[in-house]
C-alpha positions in Angstrom: -15.0 -23.4 16.2 -12.7 -23.3 13.2 -13.1 -20.3 11.0 -13.5 -21.0 7.3 -11.7 -18.6 5.0 -14.2 -16.5 3.0 -13.5 -15.9 -0.7 -15.5 -12.7 -0.8 -13.1 -11.2 1.7 -10.0 -12.6 -0.1 -9.0 -14.4 3.1 -5.7 -16.3 3.2 -4.4 -16.8 6.7 -0.7 -16.7 7.4 0.4 -19.8 9.2 4.2 -20.3 8.8 5.9 -19.4 12.1 9.2 -18.6 10.5 7.6 -16.2 8.1 5.6 -14.6 10.9 8.8 -14.1 12.9 10.6 -12.6 9.8 7.7 -10.1 9.3 7.7 -9.0 13.0 11.4 -8.6 13.0 11.1 -6.4 9.8 8.5 -4.3 11.5 10.4 -4.1 14.8 7.5 -2.7 16.9 8.3 -0.8 20.1 6.2 -0.1 23.2 4.2 3.0 23.0 4.1 3.2 19.2 0.7 3.6 17.5 0.4 0.4 15.5 -2.6 -0.3 13.3 -3.1 -3.7 11.7 -5.3 -4.1 8.6 -7.0 -7.5 8.2 -5.7 -9.3 11.3 -7.7 -12.4 10.4 -6.9 -15.2 12.9 -4.3 -13.1 14.6 -1.1 -14.7 13.3 0.7 -11.3 13.4 -1.6 -9.7 15.9 -0.3 -11.7 18.9 3.5 -11.2 18.3 2.9 -7.5 17.5 0.9 -6.9 20.7 3.5 -8.7 22.8 6.1 -6.2 21.6 4.2 -3.0 21.6 1.6 -3.6 24.4 -1.4 -2.3 22.6 -2.7 -2.5 19.0 -5.5 -1.2 16.9 -6.9 -3.7 14.3 -9.3 -3.2 11.4 -11.3 -6.2 10.5 -14.4 -6.4 8.2 -15.4 -10.0 9.0 -17.8 -9.7 12.0 -17.0 -13.2 13.3 -13.3 -12.5 13.3 -13.9 -9.1 14.9 -15.8 -10.8 17.7 -12.9 -13.2 18.3 -10.5 -10.3 18.4 -12.5 -8.3 20.9 -12.0 -11.1 23.4 -8.2 -10.5 23.4 -6.7 -8.1 25.8 -4.8 -5.0 24.5 -6.7 -4.8 21.2 -8.8 -1.9 20.0 -11.0 -3.5 17.3 -12.5 -1.4 14.4 -15.1 -3.5 12.6 -15.2 -1.7 9.2 -14.2 -1.7 5.6 -10.7 -0.3 5.6 -11.5 1.8 2.6 -13.9 3.8 4.8 -11.6 4.3 7.7 -10.3 7.8 8.2 -6.6 7.2 9.0 -5.9 10.9 9.6 -8.5 10.9 12.4 -7.3 7.5 13.6 -3.8 9.0 14.0 -5.0 11.7 16.3 -1.7 13.6 15.8 0.5 10.5 16.4 2.7 9.0 13.7 1.0 5.7 12.7 2.8 2.5 11.9 0.4 0.6 9.6 0.9 -3.2 8.9 -1.1 -6.0 7.5 -1.7 -9.0 5.2 -3.8 -7.0 2.8 -6.7 -8.7 0.9 -5.1 -9.2 -2.6 -8.4 -8.5 -4.4 -8.5 -4.9 -3.1 -4.8 -4.2 -2.3 -4.4 -1.4 -4.9 -7.4 0.6 -3.7 -6.2 0.2 -0.1 -2.7 1.6 -1.1 -4.3 4.6 -2.8 -6.7 5.2 0.2 -3.7 5.2 2.5 -1.8 7.6 0.2 -4.2 10.3 1.4 -3.0 9.9 5.0 0.7 9.5 4.1 1.6 12.6 6.1 0.4 11.0 9.3 2.3 7.7 8.8 5.8 6.7 10.1 5.9 3.6 7.9 3.9 0.8 6.4 4.7 -2.9 6.1 2.3 -5.0 4.0 2.0 -8.5 2.7 1.0 -8.3 -0.9 1.0 -10.3 -4.1 4.6 -10.4 -5.3 3.6 -9.0 -8.7 2.1 -5.9 -7.0 5.2 -5.3 -5.0 7.3 -5.5 -8.2 5.0 -2.9 -9.8 5.3 -0.6 -6.7 9.1 -0.7 -6.7 9.6 -0.8 -10.5 12.2 1.5 -12.2 11.5 3.4 -15.4 12.0 1.4 -18.5 10.7 -1.9 -17.0 7.4 -3.6 -18.0 6.2 -3.4 -14.4 6.6 0.4 -14.2 3.2 2.1 -14.4 0.7 4.4 -12.7 1.0 2.6 -9.4 4.8 2.9 -9.4 4.7 6.7 -10.1 2.0 7.5 -7.6 3.6 5.6 -4.7 7.2 6.4 -5.4 6.2 10.1 -5.3 5.4 9.7 -1.6 7.2 6.7 -0.4 10.6 5.0 -0.3 9.7 1.4 -1.2 11.6 -1.8 -0.4 10.9 -5.4 -1.0 11.9 -7.0 2.4 10.7 -10.6 2.3 9.4 -13.1 -0.2 6.7 -15.5 1.0 5.6 -18.7 -0.8 2.0 -19.8 -1.2 2.5 -22.7 1.3 3.0 -20.1 4.1 -0.8 -19.5 4.0 -4.0 -21.5 4.8 -5.6 -21.8 2.3 -2.6 -21.2 -0.1 -3.1 -18.5 -2.6 -2.4 -19.2 -6.3 0.3 -16.5 -6.4 3.7 -15.7 -4.7 3.6 -13.0 -2.0 6.1 -10.5 -0.6 6.4 -8.1 2.3 7.0 -4.5 1.3 8.3 -1.6 3.5 6.9 1.9 2.7 8.6 4.9 4.3 7.0 8.3 3.6 9.2 10.9 1.9 9.1 14.5 2.9 5.9 16.2 1.6 6.4 18.3 -1.5 3.7 20.9 -1.2 4.3 22.1 -4.8 2.7 19.0 -6.3 -1.1 18.7 -6.3 -2.1 15.0 -5.8 -5.2 15.2 -8.0 -3.3 17.0 -10.8 -0.5 14.4 -10.7 -3.0 11.6 -10.7 -4.8 13.0 -13.7 -1.6 13.4 -15.8 -0.2 10.0 -14.9 -3.5 8.4 -15.7 -3.5 10.1 -19.1 0.1 9.1 -19.7 -0.5 5.4 -19.0 -3.9 5.2 -20.6 -2.4 3.6 -23.8 1.0 2.2 -22.8 2.0 1.2 -26.3 1.6 4.6 -27.8 4.1 7.5 -27.5 3.0 10.2 -25.1 2.2 12.7 -27.9 -1.0 10.7 -28.4 -2.0 10.6 -24.7 -0.3 13.0 -22.4 0.1 15.4 -25.3 -3.6 16.0 -25.3 -3.7 16.5 -21.5 -0.9 19.1 -21.8 -2.8 20.9 -24.6 -6.0 20.9 -22.6 -4.1 22.5 -19.7 -2.7 25.2 -22.0 0.9 24.4 -20.9 4.1 25.4 -22.6 6.8 22.8 -21.9 9.8 21.1 -23.5 8.7 17.8 -22.0 9.7 15.0 -24.5 6.5 13.5 -25.8 8.3 11.1 -28.2 8.7 8.6 -25.4 6.4 6.0 -23.9 5.0 6.5 -20.5 7.2 3.8 -18.9 10.3 5.6 -20.0 9.6 8.7 -18.0 11.1 8.9 -14.4 9.0 10.0 -11.5 10.9 13.3 -11.2 9.8 14.4 -14.7 6.1 13.6 -14.0 6.4 15.7 -10.8 8.0 18.6 -12.7 5.2 18.5 -15.2 2.6 18.5 -12.4 4.1 21.7 -11.0 3.6 23.6 -14.2 0.8 26.1 -14.4 
């Protein structure tokens, strides 16, 4: 029975064999690695990945698709909302390789959820809306540089590895897509994630204003003494300066 894509799950199924091959080559899975696929859908990536690594864990919310996947050998199926999956527990001390065609309607929450388990991850390869990938990889001074850029570049090396047109999917999305590679950087224990998140959220709360009006209030509330230049806009400040500010007490 043909599965009909469900809008509430943001389902767009990858169907272009050349694109699938390009993604699998970018991931380069090896036997024995702990691979986890988010949102396997109809299994376009699942089969080629399993062929190369032998076993695969998949996380699928759609119960009909989860039932189909359970009939395939070599798969461990977790039927759950990915935002409720504990990736640290799933890793069980092994470095995870996380892949997937993420639902575009909740891709940013998924990225932030995985950020909490970054220390257990070897790398991540995700299909995302092209615009989101551009924001993730954006440099200071660009219109795409924002909270997402800072919070992810703090913990990952980010690379846009493959552009994917709408016609590679069934049904086609209304946006261009891209595959991004995310490789965790060494953990900097001097930066508190919650504190960094709070100051970056404050900085980008009113993008058009200089930081004296936004981040300046946060600094004053913290009772900090700093020579941080508040006469700039949030998008002009490199990640390293946000990290340095987060370390101050």
